[in-house]
C-alpha positions, 0 to 999 in steps of 0.5 A: 237743737239737741246734740251730744254732750262733749266731756269737759265742755260748756253750753254756748248759744249760736244765733242761728242754731240755738244752744249747743255743747262745746266750743263751736256750733256743730252746724255752722262752726260759730263760737256762739255766746257763752251761757254756762260752764259744765259745773253750773249746768250740773248744779242746775240740772240736779236742782231742776230734777229735784224740783220737777220730779220730786219736791216742788213744795220745798221751794214753794213752787206750784206744779200743775196737774201735768207737772208744769212749773213756771220758769221765772218762778223757779229762777226766783226760788233757786236764786233766793234759796242759794245766793251762789246761783245769782247768775241764773236766768230763764234762758239757762233753764231752756239751755239745760233742757235743749242740750239734754240728749236724754230729753229729761225736760220739756219747755213750752212757753214760760213753763218747764216740766220733767218728762219722766222719773216722777215721784210726785203725782201727775197726770201724763199728757205725753204722746202715745202714738208711734210706740215701738213694737218692742221696748226693754226693761233691765233687771238683776238676775235675781228678779228675772223669774219674778218679773216674768211671772208677776210683771213689772211694777213701778216701785218708788216711781209713778210709772214703769220706765221702758227703754227704746233699745236694748243698749239703752236698757242695758246701760240704764241697768248697769247703773244698778246691776253688774250684768243686768238681764234685759226684759223684752216687752210686747207693746203691740199686745199691751196696746191691743189690750188697752194699756197706754204707753207714753213717749217721755224722754228721747229713749224713754217710755212710760206705762203704769205697769207691765203684766208678765204675759207681755214679758220675755228675756232677751238672749244673752248673745244679743249683739247689743248686749255683747257690745255693751258688756265689751264697753263695760269691761273696757271701763272696768279694766281702765279703772283697775289700772288707775288703782 
């Protein structure tokens, strides 16, 4: 069961409904069993991201063609490398995966993989059905004209990452740009012309590249952009007051 993460919380396990964030199961209010603290989750999440997206070889782990790594072997490699992680067991990997609201990881049987943001070479076997008619990509104002003319390339990643909503794209872009421009991608035309679009995380889609003819700029007055900007301005004002 995947639920929203509660700030300052922990991961617990409900016998009836699985892993959850917080003190009580959101489905039945049961306290459940303590699994790991926020700090432990963050440490493990960073290690998982590094191994599954970028450098499995640094931990002497084998990754198959589709990005899968054996969970038990990962646990052994992590505890061997860092004795402070002596508490780590396979169910902790599953807990991080199942409580990640962005769908960063996929667990099947005894294997785990990252669903997107790879820099290692893998062959995607992700679903390609039920793609939205439109997807979105954030960029800086300086990149806008170039992307509209030349299209979107993956850069240092293996695939272009597209967002399901304007809000998701805006928040992803705000990490790197003060006020990102949002590019709208015509997925109907892309797929009609033979381009594959893969559903990776909860709101993330992947493709090899996006030609400029499929791109258009979302209007600055789009309601989701205005709401996003209002939220950023509140955060900026709160940060300024703390200084």
